N, CA, C and O atoms as a DFTB+ gen file, in Angstrom:
344 C
 N C O
     1  1      21.010      12.335     -13.166
     2  2      19.975      13.314     -13.333
     3  2      19.747      14.018     -11.993
     4  3      19.809      13.395     -10.934
     5  1      19.491      15.293     -12.056
     6  2      19.254      16.071     -10.839
     7  2      17.963      15.595     -10.171
     8  3      16.928      15.445     -10.820
     9  1      18.049      15.363      -8.866
    10  2      16.924      14.847      -8.098
    11  2      16.503      15.844      -7.020
    12  3      17.301      16.668      -6.572
    13  1      15.251      15.755      -6.618
    14  2      14.730      16.555      -5.511
    15  2      15.139      15.898      -4.197
    16  3      15.612      14.762      -4.195
    17  1      14.962      16.596      -3.091
    18  2      15.357      16.074      -1.783
    19  2      14.622      14.790      -1.424
    20  3      15.159      13.972      -0.677
    21  1      13.414      14.590      -1.931
    22  2      12.657      13.375      -1.624
    23  2      13.370      12.119      -2.129
    24  3      13.135      11.029      -1.606
    25  1      14.230      12.253      -3.127
    26  2      15.001      11.122      -3.657
    27  2      15.884      10.505      -2.572
    28  3      16.149       9.303      -2.594
    29  1      16.335      11.322      -1.630
    30  2      17.259      10.862      -0.599
    31  2      16.553      10.385       0.673
    32  3      17.220      10.025       1.643
    33  1      15.215      10.374       0.686
    34  2      14.489       9.928       1.879
    35  2      14.944       8.532       2.281
    36  3      15.030       7.623       1.455
    37  1      15.231       8.386       3.567
    38  2      15.683       7.099       4.075
    39  2      17.173       6.866       3.917
    40  3      17.683       5.827       4.337
    41  1      17.881       7.817       3.315
    42  2      19.327       7.722       3.099
    43  2      19.974       9.026       3.547
    44  3      19.383      10.097       3.410
    45  1      21.158       8.937       4.067
    46  2      21.930      10.137       4.398
    47  2      22.723      10.513       3.146
    48  3      23.632       9.777       2.763
    49  1      22.405      11.634       2.501
    50  2      23.141      12.004       1.281
    51  2      24.642      12.124       1.562
    52  3      25.048      12.618       2.614
    53  1      25.444      11.675       0.627
    54  2      26.899      11.746       0.765
    55  2      27.412      12.932      -0.043
    56  3      27.157      13.033      -1.243
    57  1      28.137      13.826       0.623
    58  2      28.704      14.988      -0.062
    59  2      29.738      14.520      -1.074
    60  3      30.672      13.791      -0.740
    61  1      29.556      14.947      -2.300
    62  2      30.455      14.563      -3.383
    63  2      31.427      15.678      -3.719
    64  3      32.623      15.437      -3.884
    65  1      30.918      16.899      -3.821
    66  2      31.740      17.987      -4.366
    67  2      31.147      19.325      -3.952
    68  3      29.930      19.460      -3.833
    69  1      32.002      20.308      -3.734
    70  2      31.568      21.680      -3.482
    71  2      32.084      22.545      -4.626
    72  3      33.289      22.760      -4.764
    73  1      31.159      23.037      -5.442
    74  2      31.531      23.928      -6.548
    75  2      31.614      25.344      -5.998
    76  3      30.675      25.840      -5.376
    77  1      32.744      25.981      -6.237
    78  2      32.979      27.305      -5.677
    79  2      32.712      28.424      -6.671
    80  3      32.846      29.603      -6.343
    81  1      32.331      28.045      -7.891
    82  2      31.960      29.047      -8.895
    83  2      30.785      28.511      -9.699
    84  3      30.564      27.303      -9.772
    85  1      30.046      29.419     -10.295
    86  2      28.895      29.029     -11.097
    87  2      29.319      28.184     -12.297
    88  3      28.649      27.206     -12.629
    89  1      30.410      28.545     -12.942
    90  2      30.853      27.787     -14.113
    91  2      31.269      26.368     -13.726
    92  3      31.037      25.425     -14.482
    93  1      31.876      26.216     -12.566
    94  2      32.264      24.903     -12.066
    95  2      31.016      24.061     -11.775
    96  3      30.968      22.879     -12.116
    97  1      30.020      24.666     -11.152
    98  2      28.780      23.958     -10.838
    99  2      28.061      23.525     -12.115
   100  3      27.574      22.398     -12.205
   101  1      27.996      24.408     -13.087
   102  2      27.336      24.071     -14.346
   103  2      28.059      22.943     -15.072
   104  3      27.424      22.040     -15.617
   105  1      29.387      22.997     -15.078
   106  2      30.163      21.950     -15.759
   107  2      29.937      20.590     -15.107
   108  3      29.761      19.591     -15.805
   109  1      29.939      20.544     -13.781
   110  2      29.720      19.268     -13.104
   111  2      28.289      18.790     -13.317
   112  3      28.055      17.601     -13.531
   113  1      27.337      19.709     -13.258
   114  2      25.940      19.339     -13.472
   115  2      25.737      18.751     -14.872
   116  3      25.042      17.748     -15.027
   117  1      26.329      19.358     -15.869
   118  2      26.230      18.849     -17.239
   119  2      26.864      17.463     -17.346
   120  3      26.309      16.575     -17.993
   121  1      28.006      17.279     -16.726
   122  2      28.698      15.997     -16.783
   123  2      27.888      14.897     -16.100
   124  3      27.696      13.824     -16.672
   125  1      27.408      15.156     -14.874
   126  2      26.640      14.147     -14.144
   127  2      25.361      13.783     -14.894
   128  3      24.979      12.614     -14.944
   129  1      24.706      14.774     -15.473
   130  2      23.484      14.522     -16.235
   131  2      23.787      13.690     -17.474
   132  3      23.065      12.738     -17.770
   133  1      24.837      14.034     -18.195
   134  2      25.211      13.286     -19.400
   135  2      25.555      11.836     -19.077
   136  3      25.313      10.943     -19.889
   137  1      26.115      11.601     -17.899
   138  2      26.489      10.242     -17.481
   139  2      25.315       9.487     -16.864
   140  3      25.441       8.303     -16.551
   141  1      24.175      10.155     -16.684
   142  2      22.998       9.502     -16.118
   143  2      23.105       9.223     -14.629
   144  3      22.499       8.279     -14.121
   145  1      23.881      10.049     -13.928
   146  2      24.100       9.861     -12.495
   147  2      23.062      10.672     -11.718
   148  3      22.864      11.858     -11.984
   149  1      22.404      10.024     -10.759
   150  2      21.453      10.711      -9.888
   151  2      22.212      11.498      -8.835
   152  3      23.101      10.959      -8.175
   153  1      21.867      12.769      -8.674
   154  2      22.535      13.635      -7.706
   155  2      21.570      14.698      -7.212
   156  3      20.548      14.976      -7.839
   157  1      21.910      15.276      -6.092
   158  2      21.192      16.423      -5.566
   159  2      22.160      17.573      -5.438
   160  3      23.360      17.358      -5.267
   161  1      21.662      18.789      -5.516
   162  2      22.526      19.952      -5.379
   163  2      21.775      21.034      -4.611
   164  3      20.581      21.246      -4.823
   165  1      22.483      21.709      -3.721
   166  2      21.916      22.823      -2.978
   167  2      23.021      23.815      -2.658
   168  3      24.196      23.454      -2.597
   169  1      22.638      25.057      -2.457
   170  2      23.621      26.050      -2.068
   171  2      23.775      26.028      -0.552
   172  3      22.823      25.778       0.188
   173  1      24.985      26.295      -0.118
   174  2      25.278      26.338       1.310
   175  2      26.535      27.172       1.494
   176  3      27.189      27.552       0.523
   177  1      26.862      27.449       2.732
   178  2      28.048      28.242       3.044
   179  2      29.224      27.346       3.397
   180  3      29.053      26.263       3.957
   181  1      30.421      27.814       3.061
   182  2      31.660      27.141       3.439
   183  2      32.687      28.211       3.787
   184  3      32.549      29.369       3.391
   185  1      33.704      27.820       4.519
   186  2      34.792      28.738       4.871
   187  2      35.859      28.665       3.789
   188  3      36.269      27.571       3.399
   189  1      36.312      29.808       3.300
   190  2      37.324      29.839       2.259
   191  2      38.374      30.886       2.536
   192  3      38.192      31.761       3.382
   193  1      39.475      30.789       1.815
   194  2      40.564      31.739       1.959
   195  2      41.715      31.155       2.746
   196  3      41.509      30.336       3.643
   197  1      42.919      31.568       2.418
   198  2      44.107      31.062       3.096
   199  2      44.529      32.015       4.206
   200  3      44.644      31.617       5.365
   201  1      44.752      33.236       3.859
   202  2      45.196      34.221       4.839
   203  2      43.989      34.861       5.529
   204  3      43.928      34.938       6.756
   205  1      43.049      35.308       4.733
   206  2      41.855      35.952       5.270
   207  2      40.668      35.017       5.073
   208  3      40.093      34.956       3.986
   209  1      40.308      34.298       6.114
   210  2      39.189      33.361       6.057
   211  2      37.885      34.149       6.028
   212  3      37.725      35.143       6.736
   213  1      36.957      33.685       5.193
   214  2      35.643      34.292       5.181
   215  2      34.622      33.264       4.692
   216  3      34.972      32.247       4.094
   217  1      33.377      33.555       4.960
   218  2      32.294      32.664       4.571
   219  2      31.903      32.957       3.127
   220  3      31.730      34.109       2.731
   221  1      31.771      31.888       2.354
   222  2      31.395      32.004       0.946
   223  2      30.228      31.063       0.677
   224  3      29.906      30.220       1.514
   225  1      29.600      31.199      -0.471
   226  2      28.488      30.329      -0.850
   227  2      28.916      29.482      -2.036
   228  3      29.519      29.981      -2.986
   229  1      28.598      28.196      -1.972
   230  2      28.933      27.284      -3.057
   231  2      27.774      26.348      -3.338
   232  3      26.782      26.335      -2.609
   233  1      27.904      25.570      -4.393
   234  2      26.913      24.554      -4.751
   235  2      27.429      23.212      -4.234
   236  3      28.485      22.740      -4.656
   237  1      26.682      22.608      -3.325
   238  2      27.061      21.341      -2.714
   239  2      26.349      20.210      -3.462
   240  3      25.120      20.172      -3.525
   241  1      27.134      19.293      -4.027
   242  2      26.584      18.171      -4.780
   243  2      26.587      16.925      -3.902
   244  3      27.574      16.624      -3.230
   245  1      25.463      16.205      -3.918
   246  2      25.298      15.003      -3.111
   247  2      24.880      13.828      -3.982
   248  3      24.218      14.003      -5.005
   249  1      25.273      12.633      -3.566
   250  2      24.835      11.387      -4.200
   251  2      24.456      10.413      -3.089
   252  3      24.692      10.678      -1.910
   253  1      23.869       9.292      -3.473
   254  2      23.587       8.257      -2.486
   255  2      24.908       7.679      -1.978
   256  3      25.871       7.582      -2.738
   257  1      24.963       7.296      -0.709
   258  2      26.228       6.819      -0.127
   259  2      26.874       5.661      -0.885
   260  3      28.093       5.638      -1.052
   261  1      26.082       4.714      -1.338
   262  2      26.641       3.554      -2.050
   263  2      27.277       3.935      -3.386
   264  3      28.194       3.261      -3.856
   265  1      26.793       5.006      -3.989
   266  2      27.305       5.426      -5.302
   267  2      28.528       6.327      -5.199
   268  3      29.241       6.508      -6.186
   269  1      28.785       6.894      -4.027
   270  2      29.827       7.899      -3.890
   271  2      31.209       7.457      -4.363
   272  3      31.839       8.196      -5.121
   273  1      31.719       6.280      -3.953
   274  2      33.080       5.914      -4.387
   275  2      33.247       5.873      -5.910
   276  3      34.240       6.369      -6.442
   277  1      32.282       5.287      -6.600
   278  2      32.385       5.182      -8.061
   279  2      32.237       6.544      -8.732
   280  3      32.957       6.861      -9.679
   281  1      31.297       7.347      -8.231
   282  2      31.081       8.669      -8.827
   283  2      32.280       9.575      -8.543
   284  3      32.674      10.368      -9.398
   285  1      32.855       9.461      -7.355
   286  2      34.042      10.260      -7.025
   287  2      35.188       9.930      -7.973
   288  3      35.879      10.831      -8.447
   289  1      35.394       8.649      -8.252
   290  2      36.440       8.254      -9.203
   291  2      36.145       8.806     -10.593
   292  3      37.049       9.264     -11.292
   293  1      34.889       8.761     -10.986
   294  2      34.501       9.244     -12.314
   295  2      34.740      10.741     -12.456
   296  3      35.306      11.185     -13.455
   297  1      34.315      11.524     -11.465
   298  2      34.518      12.973     -11.604
   299  2      35.994      13.336     -11.462
   300  3      36.455      14.308     -12.061
   301  1      36.736      12.561     -10.672
   302  2      38.176      12.800     -10.547
   303  2      38.852      12.618     -11.910
   304  3      39.774      13.359     -12.254
   305  1      38.390      11.630     -12.682
   306  2      38.975      11.394     -14.006
   307  2      38.676      12.545     -14.975
   308  3      39.329      12.670     -16.011
   309  1      37.691      13.383     -14.639
   310  2      37.349      14.540     -15.460
   311  2      37.934      15.838     -14.930
   312  3      37.628      16.916     -15.439
   313  1      38.790      15.735     -13.890
   314  2      39.482      16.921     -13.390
   315  2      38.830      17.587     -12.188
   316  3      39.321      18.615     -11.723
   317  1      37.748      17.036     -11.676
   318  2      37.120      17.572     -10.470
   319  2      37.729      16.886      -9.267
   320  3      38.006      15.687      -9.317
   321  1      37.945      17.620      -8.184
   322  2      38.496      17.047      -6.957
   323  2      37.363      16.819      -5.972
   324  3      36.868      17.777      -5.379
   325  1      36.935      15.559      -5.781
   326  2      35.833      15.289      -4.848
   327  2      36.161      15.778      -3.437
   328  3      37.322      15.853      -3.035
   329  1      35.103      16.104      -2.707
   330  2      35.272      16.495      -1.303
   331  2      35.804      15.314      -0.523
   332  3      35.484      14.161      -0.812
   333  1      36.619      15.617       0.468
   334  2      37.138      14.544       1.315
   335  2      36.021      13.988       2.179
   336  3      35.176      14.728       2.684
   337  1      36.030      12.675       2.341
   338  2      35.041      12.034       3.199
   339  2      35.510      12.186       4.630
   340  3      36.652      11.858       4.953
   341  1      34.628      12.685       5.492
   342  2      35.002      12.917       6.897
   343  2      34.596      11.754       7.751
   344  3      34.826      11.766       8.960
């Protein structure tokens, strides 16, 4: 279920996924909600493009750090490519 920022108080949110289109963000949001997974989402900027790099806006999805490995596997099984952990 989508959570407010206060849900993450005392925890460093773990980046799960960056949706680069509205339809992608909606699909992931529907999936996470249907699975009963707590997540946060906010818009932010990222660098995109291969030849011509430019700044774009995407939907950044976050989960609690302990839940990230399992949720990443779950969304990967649905065709989403989780963000790499840095």
